[in-house]
C-alpha positions in Angstrom: 105.2 91.6 122.0 105.4 90.2 125.5 108.7 89.9 127.2 109.5 87.9 130.3 112.6 87.9 132.5 114.7 84.7 132.7 114.6 83.5 136.3 117.6 81.2 135.8 120.4 81.6 138.4 118.4 83.9 140.6 118.6 83.4 144.4 116.1 81.1 146.1 116.4 83.0 149.4 113.2 84.3 151.1 113.6 87.7 152.6 112.0 88.1 156.1 112.8 91.8 156.8 109.8 93.8 158.1 108.1 95.5 155.2 110.0 93.6 152.6 108.0 91.8 149.9 108.3 88.1 149.9 110.9 86.8 147.4 110.5 83.5 145.6 113.2 82.4 143.2 114.8 85.9 143.3 111.6 87.6 142.1 109.5 89.6 144.6 105.7 89.3 144.5 105.4 92.6 142.7 107.8 91.5 140.0 106.1 88.2 139.6 102.8 89.9 139.3 104.2 92.2 136.6 105.5 89.1 134.6 102.1 87.4 134.9 100.4 90.6 133.7 102.7 90.8 130.7 101.8 87.3 129.7 98.0 87.5 130.1 96.8 90.2 127.7 93.0 89.9 128.0 91.7 93.1 126.6 92.2 94.5 123.1 91.1 97.9 121.8 91.2 99.8 118.5 93.0 103.0 119.2 92.5 106.4 117.5 93.0 110.1 118.0 90.7 112.9 118.8 92.0 116.4 119.1 95.6 115.2 119.7 94.7 112.7 122.4 94.8 108.9 122.3 91.5 107.0 122.7 90.4 103.4 122.5 87.3 101.3 122.1 86.9 97.7 123.0 87.5 95.7 119.9 84.5 93.5 120.6 82.3 96.5 120.0 83.8 97.2 116.6 82.5 95.6 113.4 85.0 97.0 111.0 87.3 99.9 110.1 85.9 102.3 107.6 86.5 105.5 105.6 83.5 107.8 105.2 83.2 110.5 102.6 79.6 111.6 102.0 76.2 110.9 103.5 72.5 111.4 103.1 71.4 114.4 105.1 68.9 113.9 107.9 66.6 116.9 108.5 66.4 118.3 112.0 69.2 116.1 113.3 71.7 117.3 115.9 74.9 118.8 114.4 77.0 115.9 115.4 75.0 113.6 113.1 76.8 113.7 109.7 74.0 111.8 108.1 73.1 108.2 107.2 74.1 105.9 104.4 73.6 102.4 103.0 76.1 99.9 104.3 75.5 96.8 102.2 71.7 97.1 102.7 71.8 98.4 106.3 71.0 102.1 106.8 73.2 103.4 109.6 73.8 106.7 111.3 77.2 108.4 111.0 78.2 110.3 114.2 81.1 112.7 114.2 82.6 112.2 117.7 84.6 115.4 117.4 81.5 117.5 117.0 79.6 115.5 119.6 82.3 116.2 122.2 82.9 119.8 121.1 86.4 119.0 120.0 88.3 120.8 117.2 88.3 119.0 113.9 90.3 119.7 110.8 88.1 120.7 107.9 88.8 118.5 104.9 88.0 119.3 101.2 84.5 118.3 100.2 84.4 114.6 99.2 87.6 113.8 101.1 87.3 110.5 103.1 87.2 110.6 107.0 88.6 107.9 109.2 86.1 106.0 111.2 84.8 102.9 112.8 81.6 100.9 112.5 80.3 99.9 115.9 78.0 97.0 116.6 76.1 97.5 119.9 73.8 94.6 120.3 71.5 94.9 117.3 72.4 98.4 116.6 75.2 99.6 114.1 76.6 103.1 114.2 79.4 104.7 112.3 81.7 107.1 114.1 84.1 109.6 112.6 87.5 110.3 114.3 90.7 112.2 113.4 92.7 109.1 112.6 92.8 105.4 113.2 96.0 104.1 114.9 96.2 100.4 115.7 95.0 97.5 117.8 96.5 97.6 121.3 96.5 94.6 123.7 96.6 95.3 127.4 96.0 93.6 130.8 92.5 94.7 131.9 93.6 94.9 135.6 95.8 97.8 134.7 92.9 100.0 133.5 92.4 102.8 136.0 89.1 104.6 136.8 88.5 107.8 134.8 89.4 111.1 136.4 87.9 114.6 135.9 91.3 115.7 134.5 90.2 114.2 131.2 87.9 117.1 130.6 87.7 116.9 126.8 85.0 114.2 127.1 82.4 113.9 129.8 83.7 111.6 132.4 80.5 109.5 132.3 81.5 108.4 128.8 84.9 107.1 129.8 85.2 103.6 131.1 88.8 104.0 132.2 92.4 105.0 131.3 95.4 102.9 130.7 99.1 103.5 129.8 100.8 101.4 127.2 104.2 101.9 125.6 104.5 105.5 127.0 101.1 106.5 125.7 98.0 107.2 127.8 94.8 105.9 126.3 91.3 107.1 127.2 88.8 104.2 126.8 85.4 105.2 125.7 82.2 103.5 127.0 80.3 103.4 123.7 77.4 101.5 125.3 76.8 104.5 127.6 77.4 107.1 124.9 74.9 105.5 122.5 72.4 104.1 125.0 68.9 105.2 124.0 67.0 106.8 126.8 69.6 106.0 129.5 71.9 109.0 129.3 71.3 112.2 131.2 73.1 114.7 128.9 71.3 116.7 126.3 73.6 115.5 123.5 72.9 111.8 124.2 69.2 112.3 124.5 69.1 114.1 121.2 71.2 111.3 119.8 68.7 108.6 120.8 66.4 109.9 118.1 68.8 109.3 115.3 71.0 106.3 116.1 68.3 104.1 114.7 67.1 105.4 111.3 63.7 103.9 111.7 63.0 106.4 114.5 64.6 109.4 112.8 63.4 112.0 110.3 64.8 109.7 107.6 62.1 107.1 108.3 59.7 108.6 105.8 62.2 107.9 103.0 63.7 104.7 104.4 62.5 102.4 101.5 63.8 104.9 99.0 67.1 105.3 100.8 67.7 101.5 100.7 67.4 101.6 96.9 69.8 104.5 96.5 73.4 104.3 95.4 74.9 106.3 98.2 78.5 107.4 98.2 80.2 105.6 101.0 83.7 104.3 101.5 86.7 106.1 100.1 84.4 108.1 97.9 83.3 105.0 96.1 79.8 104.0 95.3 77.9 101.6 97.6 76.4 100.2 94.4 79.3 97.8 94.3 78.5 94.2 95.1 79.1 92.7 98.5 82.4 91.0 97.6 83.9 94.2 96.2 82.9 96.1 99.3 84.3 93.3 101.6 87.6 93.5 99.7 87.7 97.2 100.3 87.2 96.8 104.0 89.9 94.1 104.1 92.3 96.5 102.5 91.5 99.0 105.1 91.9 96.5 107.9 95.3 95.2 106.7 96.5 98.8 106.6 95.1 99.6 110.1 96.1 96.4 111.9 99.4 95.5 110.2 100.5 98.5 108.1 100.2 96.3 105.1 99.4 97.9 101.7 99.4 95.3 98.9 97.6 97.3 96.2 99.8 97.9 93.2 102.6 95.8 94.7 100.9 92.5 95.5 97.4 92.9 94.1 97.4 89.6 92.3 98.1 87.8 95.6 95.5 90.0 97.4 92.6 89.0 95.0 93.7 85.3 95.1 93.9 85.3 98.9 90.6 87.1 99.2 88.8 84.3 97.3 90.4 81.7 99.6 89.7 83.7 102.7 86.1 84.3 101.8 85.5 80.5 101.3 87.3 79.7 104.5 85.3 82.2 106.6 82.0 81.2 105.1 82.7 77.5 105.8 83.5 78.4 109.5 80.4 80.6 109.8 82.6 83.7 110.4 82.4 87.3 109.2 84.7 87.9 106.2 85.9 91.2 107.7 89.1 91.6 109.7 88.4 92.4 113.4 91.9 92.7 114.7 95.6 91.7 114.4 94.9 88.0 114.7 92.6 88.1 111.7 95.0 90.2 109.7 97.9 87.8 110.5 95.7 84.8 109.4 94.8 86.6 106.2 98.5 87.3 105.4 99.9 83.9 106.3 100.3 82.9 102.6 102.0 86.2 101.6 105.5 85.7 102.8 108.4 84.4 100.7 110.0 81.0 101.2 112.4 80.9 104.1 111.2 84.1 105.8 113.1 84.6 109.0 115.3 81.6 108.3 118.4 80.7 106.4 117.7 80.3 102.7 117.2 76.6 101.7 119.3 74.9 99.0 116.5 75.2 96.4 116.2 78.9 96.9 120.0 79.4 96.9 120.3 77.6 93.6 117.6 79.7 92.1 119.3 82.9 93.3 122.6 81.7 91.7 120.7 81.2 88.4 119.5 84.9 88.2 122.8 86.5 89.2 124.7 88.1 86.3 127.6 86.2 84.7 129.9 89.2 84.7 130.2 91.7 87.6 132.8 94.2 88.7 135.6 93.1 91.0 133.8 95.1 93.8 130.3 93.9 94.4 128.0 96.3 96.3 124.7 94.9 97.8 121.8 96.5 99.6 119.5 94.4 101.9 116.9 96.8 103.4 114.5 95.2 105.9 117.0 92.5 106.8 115.4 91.7 110.2 117.6 89.5 112.4 120.1 88.8 109.6 119.2 85.3 108.4 118.6 86.5 104.9 121.7 88.7 104.9 124.1 85.9 106.0 122.5 83.6 103.4 122.9 86.2 100.7 126.6 86.7 101.7 127.2 83.0 101.5 125.5 82.7 98.1 127.5 85.6 96.6 130.8 84.2 98.1 130.0 80.9 96.4 129.1 82.5 93.1 131.9 85.0 92.9 135.0 83.7 94.7 137.8 86.2 94.8 135.6 89.2 94.4 135.4 92.0 97.0 131.9 91.8 98.5 130.2 94.5 100.7 126.6 94.2 101.9 124.7 97.1 103.5 122.0 95.5 105.7 119.5 97.8 107.4 116.3 97.5 109.5 114.2 99.8 111.6 113.7 97.1 114.3 116.4 98.2 116.8 116.4 94.9 118.7 116.8 92.8 115.6 119.5 94.9 114.0 121.5 95.1 117.3 121.6 91.3 117.6 122.2 90.5 114.0 126.1 91.0 114.0 126.5 88.4 116.7 123.9 85.9 115.5 124.4 82.4 117.1 122.4 79.4 116.1 122.2 75.6 116.4 123.7 73.3 113.8 120.3 72.0 112.9 119.1 75.5 111.9 121.5 75.7 109.0 121.4 73.7 105.7 124.6 71.7 105.0 125.6 74.1 102.1 126.6 76.7 104.8 129.0 74.4 106.7 132.2 75.6 105.0 131.5 79.1 106.2 130.7 78.3 109.9 132.7 78.4 113.1 131.9 77.1 116.5 130.7 79.7 119.0 130.2 79.6 122.7 126.6 78.5 122.5 126.4 77.1 119.0 127.6 78.2 115.6 128.2 81.5 113.9 129.6 82.6 110.5 133.3 82.9 109.8 135.0 86.3 109.5 135.0 85.8 105.7 131.2 86.2 105.8 130.8 88.6 108.7 133.4 91.1 107.4 131.4 91.5 104.2 128.3 92.7 106.1 127.6 96.1 107.6 124.5 96.0 109.8 122.9 99.3 110.6 119.8 100.8 112.0 117.9 102.4 109.1 114.4 103.2 108.0 114.2 102.5 104.2 111.7 105.4 103.8 114.6 107.8 104.8 117.5 108.7 102.5 120.2 106.0 102.6 123.9 106.6 102.5 124.7 103.4 100.6 126.8 104.0 97.5 125.9 102.8 94.0 124.5 99.3 94.2 124.8 96.2 92.0 122.3 94.0 93.8 119.3 94.9 95.9 117.4 92.2 98.0 114.2 93.6 99.5 111.9 90.6 100.0 108.4 91.3 101.4 109.4 94.8 102.2 107.5 97.1 99.8 104.0 95.9 100.8 104.6 97.1 104.3 105.2 100.7 103.1 102.4 103.2 102.5 101.8 103.6 98.7 103.5 107.1 98.6 106.5 105.6 100.4 106.6 102.6 97.9 107.0 105.0 95.0 109.7 106.9 96.8 111.7 103.8 97.7 111.4 102.4 94.1 112.8 105.7 92.9 115.7 105.5 95.3 116.4 101.9 94.1 116.6 103.3 90.5 118.9 106.2 91.6 121.3 103.8 93.4 121.6 101.4 90.5 122.6 101.5 86.9 121.7 99.3 83.8 122.1 95.6 84.6 121.6 95.8 88.4 119.5 93.1 90.0 116.5 93.6 92.3 115.0 90.7 94.2 111.6 91.3 95.8 109.0 89.1 97.6 107.6 86.0 96.1 104.1 87.7 95.9 105.3 91.2 95.1 105.9 92.8 91.7 107.6 96.0 90.5 105.0 98.5 89.0 105.3 98.9 85.2 106.0 102.6 85.7 109.4 101.6 87.2 112.4 100.9 84.9 112.9 97.3 85.8 112.4 94.2 83.7 111.3 90.9 85.2 113.9 88.1 84.9 112.9 85.9 87.7 111.8 82.3 87.9 109.0 80.5 89.7 111.2 80.4 92.8 113.0 83.8 92.9 111.2 87.0 91.9 113.9 89.1 90.3 114.1 92.2 88.1 116.9 93.6 85.9 117.5 97.4 85.8 116.9 98.8 82.3 
C-alpha cells in the first residue's frame, strides 16, 4: 500500500546553503522524488523462492500460476527438462529452474505437486518449477539496480536486475534471455532450445498421440477435465497466490456462482478467464464480502443481528471478534449488544494481525455522516469529529492477535468472524473452527461472512437469516 507524507504546515523556505538540496514546501528534492516513486508503481512481478533466495519474473510474462505433478518423459532431453504435458490442448515443456541452475531442490514424494508458473514468451508457452510461489509485488522500475556477480547462484546474464522491497532483496530473472532459442551462449540454454518447443524435440514423433492422452497435470488431477473445470482450478490457485484467499469448503457455493459470472464477463470483454495478478483477484472477489464491510453496520443488518441473538444470556456476556480490522464492526457490535441487553456486563475481545489498524481502533474518530442515526445515543464529540462514549469503549479490548495462534480469550458466548475464515489456509481453517468449539458451550452464537458457511463436520447448526449468516453451538 502506498503511503505519502502530509506536507501541511511544512516550511516554505528555500535553503541556499552550498551543497544543500533545494527545499520546496519543506520537502527536499530527494524526499519529493521518493514520494513520487511511492505513488508511481509501474512494474509488477510474481515472486517466488529458489534455494532460499527471493526471485521475481515480470507479471506480463506470466500466463498463470500452476501446480505440476507428473509429466510425459522426453527421451534424450537435458536433466532440467521434467517432461511435457497437455495444457488444455497445448503441449508445453516443463523446466525445473532449480536443476537448470544447479540449485538444491527438496525431493518430494512421487506424485506430489510442485509449485510453478506458466510463462508466455511471444508465441511460446513454457512451464517452470520453483520451490514456492510467494505473491505479486509492485515496485517502481527506476529502483531496479543492475545485476552484480555477487548473485552467483544464477548466471548473471540471466538476471535483468535486483530490487529491494519491504526489506527483501528480489533477483529479477530475464526469462526472454533464458529461453531464447539460438541466442544464448551457455551450454544449458543451447540444449534447452531443442526442447522448449515440443515440435522440435524428441517428442515430435508422438505429438499427435500426446495430444489425445489424458496426462496428469495440475494438483495430480487429470487433464481430461473440461476447459471450465481446469479454469476454475487455476482461479483457485490464483486467489490463493495473489490474495491468500481459500474459499473451498468455506465459500464454495459462492465460488462456483462467481466463476460463472466471471467467465461470462471476461468472454464478453475478450479477456482471458485466468487471474494474472492482484487486480484480477480483487475484481473476482468483489462480490464476496459481507454487507457493511469496513463500515458501521446499517440499521437493516443491526435488526437482523438482534433477531438471531439469544433471548436469555448470563449477566456477563463475553464476545470474541477476531479479524476486527479498524474496529467499525466491533463498535457496531458493542452498540447492538448494549441495545439488546441493557444492564448486562459486556466484554468484547477484538483482535487483528494488521498492526496499523488495531493500533488506531481504540481512538477511532469519524464524521457524523459516517454513522447511522441509531448510534447517536452512544456518541460523543471529539476534537476532529465524533467517537463512541466510554459506555461502549470500556466494553472493548483491542489487541494485536493472529487468529491462527492460540488465543487467551476466556469461554465465549458470541463469536463474530465475518469474512475471516476464507482468508486462512484450509489447515488453519480447521484449527480455528476447533478453537471456536473449545471456547464455547452449547447455545453459543457464531456469525460468519455472508458467503461463508461452517463445514458439516463442525458442531454448529445454522440459525441465520437471509441477512445474517449465524450458527448455534450444538
